[in-house]
VOGU-3710 file (C-alpha; in Angstrom, 3 decimals, decimal comma):
1> mripllpgfl> 12,116/6,963/16,876  15,686/6,482/16,916  17,841/9,392/15,237  21,251/8,560/14,378  23,258/11,723/14,570  27,157/12,081/12,921  29,504/13,584/15,691  28,887/17,618/15,578  24,889/17,235/16,035  24,921/19,750/18,682
11> allvpsaaaa> 26,336/22,603/16,162  24,562/23,619/12,784  28,026/24,370/11,075  28,723/26,298/7,703  30,417/23,114/5,122  34,030/23,806/5,868  36,053/24,803/2,798  36,019/21,906/-0,154  38,178/20,830/-2,884  38,632/21,475/-6,478
21> dlawtlqtrd> 35,763/21,588/-8,719  34,369/18,189/-9,689  34,473/17,093/-13,173  31,105/14,875/-13,451  30,119/13,002/-16,274  26,086/13,830/-16,945  23,864/11,281/-18,911  21,067/11,907/-20,677  19,140/10,660/-23,671  17,555/11,251/-26,871
31> patgqiretr> 13,859/11,283/-26,605  13,059/9,839/-29,395  15,627/7,141/-29,998  16,736/6,760/-26,185  20,443/7,123/-27,250  23,047/7,832/-24,704  24,537/10,812/-24,656  27,453/12,111/-21,983  28,654/14,992/-21,099  31,395/16,165/-18,675
41> esidpkrvgv> 30,566/19,510/-16,200  32,703/20,962/-13,605  31,089/21,955/-10,968  32,272/23,740/-7,569  31,150/21,332/-4,748  30,456/24,257/-2,164  27,812/25,085/-4,867  26,044/21,758/-4,789  22,994/20,983/-2,618  22,145/17,389/-1,940
51> vvvdvwnfhw> 18,529/16,913/-1,676  17,476/13,606/0,043  14,078/12,727/-0,714  11,563/10,449/1,509  14,381/7,532/3,125  11,268/6,385/5,077  11,614/3,538/7,930  8,460/2,003/6,226  6,169/1,691/3,456  2,594/0,077/2,864
61> cktatmrvda> 4,703/-2,192/0,281  6,878/-5,001/2,652  9,191/-5,175/-0,408  9,572/-0,939/-1,190  10,480/-1,049/2,681  13,025/-3,602/2,312  14,567/-1,858/-1,057  14,799/1,570/0,909  16,931/-0,577/3,406  19,157/-1,809/0,711
71> ivprmnrale> 20,157/1,473/-0,767  20,043/2,995/2,802  23,937/1,705/3,238  25,376/3,195/-0,033  23,747/6,511/1,080  25,381/7,112/4,007  28,721/6,105/2,181  27,975/8,371/-0,464  27,108/11,095/1,827  29,631/11,275/4,085
81> vlrelgmtvm> 31,997/11,941/1,872  29,957/14,880/-0,137  29,365/16,614/3,212  33,436/16,565/3,353  33,402/17,964/-0,312  31,454/20,938/1,132  28,143/20,288/-0,057  24,960/21,442/1,933  23,029/18,044/2,742  19,133/17,986/2,868
91> lcpsdvvdny> 17,205/15,245/4,735  13,520/15,662/3,678  11,305/13,077/4,930  7,965/15,177/3,736  5,169/13,719/5,301  7,120/13,364/8,793  9,739/16,433/8,825  8,176/18,069/11,900  8,517/14,663/13,589  11,943/16,221/13,640
101> vglpqreaif> 10,930/19,418/15,547  13,761/20,355/17,971  16,306/18,886/16,357  18,757/22,178/14,921  18,966/20,693/11,733  14,575/21,538/11,010  14,541/24,532/13,661  17,259/26,308/11,681  15,123/26,354/8,434  12,623/28,882/10,263
111> alppvsvpkv> 15,214/31,128/10,633  15,987/31,433/6,778  15,107/35,040/5,096  11,364/34,745/3,690  12,170/34,355/-0,351  10,176/34,884/-3,271  10,420/31,671/-5,467  10,594/32,457/-9,061  9,372/30,418/-11,737  12,056/30,290/-14,508
121> mevtcppvpd> 10,400/27,669/-16,533  7,568/25,267/-17,305  8,829/21,503/-16,567  6,617/19,382/-18,323  6,868/15,849/-19,919  4,936/12,964/-20,967  3,303/10,973/-18,147  6,191/8,909/-16,010  6,057/4,818/-15,760  4,436/4,330/-12,593
131> aggcacgrer> 3,700/0,795/-11,704  1,467/0,806/-8,921  3,757/1,106/-5,839  3,910/-2,622/-4,802  6,513/-4,790/-5,447  5,103/-8,144/-3,550  3,529/-9,487/-7,380  -0,170/-11,267/-7,032  -0,563/-10,636/-3,245  -0,351/-6,917/-2,845
141> cavnygwdgm> 0,167/-5,166/0,000  -2,409/-2,716/0,651  -2,108/1,066/1,310  -1,373/2,976/4,409  0,806/5,525/5,687  2,767/4,082/8,515  5,864/5,852/8,410  6,824/8,193/11,296  10,406/8,840/10,598  13,676/8,334/8,060
151> hpslriggad> 15,309/5,139/8,111  17,058/4,499/11,474  20,241/3,847/9,702  20,419/6,746/7,612  23,038/8,796/9,530  22,423/12,737/10,457  25,134/15,338/10,064  25,563/18,420/12,102  25,568/20,373/9,219  22,368/19,003/7,330
161> lmpdtqaevy> 19,283/20,792/6,918  15,792/20,160/6,957  13,590/21,799/4,605  10,259/20,870/3,234  8,965/23,177/0,653  10,177/24,645/-2,217  10,357/28,193/-0,865  12,718/26,407/1,964  14,898/25,029/-0,179  14,930/27,870/-2,939
171> aicqqrglth> 15,808/29,873/0,400  18,904/27,781/1,299  20,103/27,695/-2,087  20,037/31,680/-2,422  21,849/31,962/1,292  24,722/29,689/0,318  24,652/30,210/-3,239  23,553/26,924/-4,695  23,141/26,253/-8,419  23,250/22,578/-8,681
181> llylgfhtqv> 20,980/20,368/-6,992  21,903/16,494/-6,756  18,647/14,350/-5,667  18,738/11,237/-3,827  15,823/8,748/-2,877  12,475/7,341/-3,004  10,252/6,640/-5,091  11,742/8,300/-7,850  8,363/8,840/-10,218  6,473/10,005/-7,014
191> cllgkpmglk> 7,958/11,722/-4,362  11,373/12,764/-5,270  9,585/14,099/-8,826  6,592/15,451/-7,399  6,998/16,636/-3,753  7,179/20,531/-2,884  11,401/20,025/-2,517  11,351/17,618/-5,536  12,910/18,005/-8,831  10,188/19,094/-10,742
201> amksaglqci> 9,591/22,082/-8,604  13,380/23,178/-8,167  13,905/22,807/-12,140  10,950/25,147/-12,362  12,679/27,689/-9,913  16,019/27,695/-12,328  18,605/24,894/-10,127  20,600/22,478/-12,338  19,090/19,209/-11,113  20,504/16,059/-11,065
211> lardmtdahp> 19,354/12,545/-10,484  21,610/9,963/-9,093  20,878/7,237/-10,566  22,527/4,685/-8,292  20,811/5,712/-5,093  17,052/6,335/-5,924  14,215/3,558/-6,743  10,980/3,610/-8,108  7,566/3,496/-7,182  8,081/-0,392/-7,730
221> gyqpergftp> 5,883/-3,013/-9,776  6,273/-7,102/-9,856  4,815/-8,952/-12,876  7,245/-12,056/-12,854  5,047/-13,771/-15,794  6,341/-11,409/-18,332  9,999/-10,489/-16,766  8,813/-7,087/-14,964  10,530/-6,505/-12,115  11,472/-3,662/-9,350
231> dlntqqvveh> 14,824/-3,353/-10,819  13,760/-3,151/-14,282  11,075/-0,586/-13,658  13,652/1,525/-11,868  15,660/1,447/-14,793  12,773/2,784/-17,100  11,827/5,475/-14,737  15,884/6,649/-14,726  15,479/6,465/-18,684  12,397/8,450/-18,481
241> fekhlaptlh> 14,300/11,038/-16,413  17,676/11,054/-18,892  14,656/11,492/-21,852  12,678/14,228/-20,492  13,628/15,588/-17,134  17,363/15,874/-15,835  20,526/13,960/-16,419  21,701/11,891/-14,223  25,285/10,636/-12,666  26,537/7,039/-10,873
251> lefeltrigr> 27,279/8,695/-7,972  29,338/5,536/-7,000  31,384/5,821/-10,234  31,969/9,766/-9,723  33,569/9,045/-5,908  35,429/6,353/-7,194  37,167/8,481/-10,025  38,355/10,999/-7,465  39,419/8,268/-4,864  36,667/8,814/-2,704
261> wdastpidpv> 34,731/5,360/-2,744  35,972/2,471/-0,096  34,829/-0,245/-2,094  36,848/-2,843/0,274  33,768/-3,466/2,278  30,245/-4,477/0,546  27,103/-2,942/1,340  24,934/-3,562/-1,416  22,458/-6,498/-0,645  20,946/-9,139/-3,356
271> riapwgtpsr> 17,649/-7,798/-3,599  14,116/-10,006/-3,176  11,059/-9,420/-4,916  8,810/-10,032/-3,133  10,740/-9,710/-0,116  9,417/-10,746/3,268  11,210/-10,564/6,334  11,060/-12,849/9,388  9,059/-9,296/11,037  7,393/-8,960/8,050
281> phlfeqpitv> 6,701/-11,974/6,339  4,991/-12,737/2,845  2,002/-14,506/3,211  0,830/-16,432/0,019  -1,988/-18,717/-1,273  -0,759/-19,921/-4,656  2,479/-21,126/-5,226  4,783/-17,357/-5,811  7,750/-16,263/-8,311  10,939/-15,214/-6,644
291> tlatplqpda> 13,463/-13,213/-7,989  17,292/-12,294/-6,966  18,762/-9,328/-8,436  21,976/-7,392/-7,760  21,808/-4,688/-10,347  24,952/-2,950/-8,784  27,251/-5,941/-9,134  25,916/-7,259/-12,685  28,497/-9,542/-13,044  28,088/-10,935/-9,550
301> qirytldgsp> 26,961/-14,781/-9,178  24,126/-15,072/-6,947  23,857/-18,141/-4,254  20,957/-19,209/-2,325  19,528/-21,780/0,198  16,238/-22,158/0,950  15,851/-23,895/4,300  17,686/-20,733/6,650  20,952/-21,814/6,597  24,105/-19,371/5,389
311> pgpdatlyre> 24,666/-19,232/1,274  28,429/-19,771/0,356  30,427/-19,959/-2,592  28,637/-23,662/-3,397  25,308/-23,066/-2,448  22,839/-23,072/-5,518  23,209/-21,124/-8,118  20,849/-18,608/-8,957  19,737/-18,692/-12,949  16,463/-18,181/-12,976
321> pillhdtsrl> 13,610/-17,100/-10,862  12,444/-19,572/-8,039  8,587/-20,605/-7,619  8,057/-21,378/-4,302  5,262/-24,010/-3,270  5,672/-23,828/0,752  6,861/-21,786/3,467  10,513/-20,943/3,107  13,387/-19,042/4,770  15,338/-17,743/1,621
331> raaafrdgrk> 19,152/-16,592/2,272  21,400/-14,936/-0,539  24,401/-13,559/-1,342  26,828/-12,582/-4,389  30,076/-14,012/-5,334  32,697/-13,004/-7,330  35,444/-15,855/-7,966  34,432/-17,070/-5,185  34,670/-13,743/-2,740  31,529/-12,682/-1,225
341> vstesegafa> 30,926/-9,136/-2,736  27,356/-8,029/-1,357  25,949/-8,298/1,811  23,746/-11,015/2,973  19,795/-10,845/2,448  17,052/-13,094/3,791  13,510/-13,205/2,779  10,686/-14,902/4,898  7,745/-16,567/3,142  4,377/-18,524/4,589
351> rlgslppvpd> 1,915/-20,169/2,845  -1,313/-20,027/3,868  -3,778/-23,361/4,780  -6,994/-23,558/3,369  -9,602/-21,457/4,759  -11,270/-23,035/7,729  -14,534/-23,730/8,116  -17,204/-22,092/10,454  -17,372/-22,982/13,566  -20,258/-25,170/15,123
361> vylgdlepvr> -19,337/-23,547/18,940  -17,947/-19,886/18,882  -15,696/-19,055/21,243  -17,677/-15,530/22,461  -19,998/-18,093/23,639  -17,522/-19,531/26,366  -16,229/-18,960/29,520  -12,580/-18,994/29,394  -11,494/-20,254/32,910  -8,021/-17,913/32,449
371> nvgfghtygg> -8,328/-14,495/31,209  -5,276/-12,246/31,459  -4,616/-9,286/28,969  -2,620/-6,220/28,730  -1,776/-5,012/31,860  -0,193/-5,500/35,542  -1,780/-8,924/36,903  -1,701/-8,826/40,918  -3,492/-11,674/42,718  -5,808/-13,088/39,519
381> vvrysgltra> -6,404/-9,543/38,843  -5,484/-7,706/35,816  -5,058/-4,236/35,717  -5,488/-3,086/32,156  -3,143/-0,536/30,540  -4,080/2,824/28,958  -7,536/2,340/26,739  -6,415/-1,709/26,861  -9,623/-3,556/27,742  -10,354/-7,297/28,504
391> pqkdrsnlgq> -10,952/-9,306/25,658  -13,524/-8,392/23,943  -16,771/-10,744/22,415  -17,726/-9,600/18,498  -15,891/-6,722/18,754  -12,688/-5,278/18,465  -10,686/-4,419/22,000  -11,476/-0,992/21,724  -15,163/-1,819/20,684  -14,987/-1,172/17,259
401> elrinrgtyp> -16,012/-4,074/14,534  -13,709/-7,155/14,044  -11,567/-5,745/11,281  -8,713/-7,905/9,547  -7,821/-9,963/6,243  -8,851/-6,262/4,838  -12,615/-7,123/5,636  -15,423/-7,415/8,366  -16,222/-10,234/10,744  -19,142/-10,375/12,859
411> kglgvhapca> -17,993/-13,075/15,222  -14,789/-13,262/17,524  -12,518/-11,938/19,938  -10,665/-8,367/19,934  -7,537/-8,411/22,699  -4,256/-6,431/22,997  -0,792/-8,612/23,310  0,226/-10,161/25,281  -2,787/-11,881/26,052  -4,059/-15,510/26,656
421> lmyalrpefr> -7,629/-16,773/26,356  -7,783/-20,451/28,341  -10,768/-22,555/28,005  -11,846/-26,264/28,799  -12,178/-28,481/26,481  -15,298/-30,648/25,966  -15,618/-34,035/24,691  -17,217/-33,213/21,936  -14,695/-30,838/20,345  -12,574/-32,261/17,688
431> rfvalagade> -10,795/-29,075/15,947  -10,315/-25,446/16,773  -10,555/-22,932/13,892  -9,763/-19,231/13,388  -8,591/-16,509/11,287  -6,302/-14,231/12,995  -4,729/-11,055/12,333  -3,821/-7,690/13,696  -6,937/-5,442/14,541  -7,095/-2,871/11,276
441> nlvsisngsn> -9,173/-0,115/12,796  -6,371/2,195/13,240  -5,853/2,402/9,377  -9,821/3,811/9,081  -8,216/6,771/10,540  -5,641/9,705/8,361  -4,813/6,028/6,697  -3,076/4,831/9,363  -0,416/7,745/9,861  2,725/6,964/12,001
451> larypsvifk> 1,142/4,202/13,634  0,422/1,391/11,231  4,015/0,200/11,099  3,706/-0,522/14,555  0,798/-3,342/15,150  3,064/-7,019/15,037  1,638/-10,059/16,743  1,869/-13,878/16,690  -0,923/-16,144/17,534  -0,449/-19,253/19,199
461> vyidgkeaas> -2,488/-21,909/20,391  -1,466/-24,488/23,208  -3,284/-27,924/23,951  -2,726/-29,109/27,827  0,469/-26,932/27,996  1,997/-28,149/24,174  2,454/-25,526/21,229  0,105/-27,081/19,090  0,310/-23,993/16,296  1,315/-20,739/15,845
471> spvmrvlspa> 1,221/-17,790/13,408  4,328/-15,966/11,737  4,497/-12,290/12,818  0,862/-10,816/11,358  0,974/-7,077/10,698  -1,607/-4,484/9,847  -3,286/-5,703/6,456  -2,011/-9,073/5,524  -3,915/-11,814/4,729  -5,402/-13,295/8,178
481> wrfdvaippg> -3,479/-16,570/9,230  -5,955/-19,671/8,940  -5,939/-21,771/11,713  -7,901/-25,282/11,566  -6,068/-27,507/14,410  -6,788/-31,053/15,343  -7,864/-31,318/19,193  -6,580/-35,114/20,324  -8,891/-37,195/22,268  -8,558/-36,570/25,836
491> skiislavtd> -7,527/-32,875/25,644  -8,381/-31,019/28,405  -7,398/-27,430/28,018  -6,523/-24,935/25,478  -4,858/-22,046/25,599  -5,005/-18,921/22,786  -1,998/-16,745/23,368  -1,345/-13,477/21,350  2,130/-12,312/22,009  4,364/-9,052/20,636
501> agdgsredfa> 6,533/-10,149/17,892  9,543/-9,045/19,936  9,714/-5,343/19,342  7,501/-4,214/21,872  3,543/-4,120/22,714  2,744/-1,028/20,980  -0,753/-0,792/19,013  -0,519/-4,587/19,033  -4,264/-4,747/18,901  -5,428/-8,156/17,589
511> dwanagfvvq> -8,551/-10,354/16,753  -9,401/-13,925/16,459  -12,693/-13,678/14,013  -14,627/-16,744/13,374  -13,091/-18,279/16,263  -14,379/-21,685/18,050  -14,401/-24,981/17,588  -16,015/-27,610/14,911  -18,095/-30,344/17,049  -18,185/-34,150/16,681
521> k> -21,650/-34,830/14,434
//
């Protein structure tokens, strides 16, 4: 886990003297009418704690993961200023906070004096809109707990703290005289609200809580057929907070007002839904609707391409949702008066082929002429690494059921990438068929906690040394890739390779399910 640190990491510093009081514009809404109400409040920055919730490096929804990625640069820009103003920054990755043991930011928490947390008020409100957590539309992602740290680009300050519970946050507030908590993070109506260090718990303890509405994102949903997008979902959740829970502010606007926001360099990307990437592509069967948005630059023009070429000010103008029928590489950027005002975004989409037939001859019933796997090979003998085994017939590489495509399969081979199996081709073999995917057995243990983000494999088929077919990057719980490869007459050798996806081979267990050959009848 890479941990980016600001200068001063080795010394847990008490924040330096801050500037004068800040006059913030706080926004609430009338609970009945939704009418906006604005108030001005002067706040001593030394009495403000900034609580940054669950900026994880992974989410089971690929689009949610990328929406976190999209907001982290603006968080870094804001947090740098808030630290300089003397605010206490608390980074709270909840589930995985103890993956940071040994850092002074976490260890300092255990030196805090014990406190009793009062219950000053009962915090109640109508149910918060929750759209289900997946912003990928019809081809929904499946739940797993693969995150194992904070986003790798989120910078950790030397004076930051890493509390996890209501009592720990309250003890920091007592020790430092904090009266206000400014909340940033994810996902607004779930973790940011309900976790032990979240807004609801700390408001009940008497702290004045504020939500930074430009630095949060809801547990998303996506129904493009009725115009329901992740950004609309977030807007609705923020409005619910303003009606029933807490005031909000636009942190960029507040820092701009005091001359502390550097707007010279764009930091916000065009947001894509669904948001597949080359390392975690969006696989689809039926045509999909893709929307593009720049909610923080509402007057910008979005330009895009679908062939992987860079989007310039003359690229196709985005006017309405895009209907994709085929595999595409989308690139998008936002412009104002011909000048780029966003960072560039990329979306990767791969259409699945038709389901292949069940083979006449199963791969597991044939003897490979060459078999190499994850380990050291010397003199033609493989010394397999760790618990990894040679390819297993009709079982996963670790001896479980073959589990891909969110189901189990009785026939196939379980391997660990990198791995290659080579077979002699018989004259009657006409097509190679298989379903292929990252093995999903690890998700059966604690929902894949800390691990489900790692498996990433690419399947390739070579015939007589030439690539005949390949999959995109395959991840845990993604749809299986469908192979149905014609074998040219006279072909001699087929090689079935599984490689890592360029990010190392940790947990790269993979399955060829229902793999084999269709023969000439």
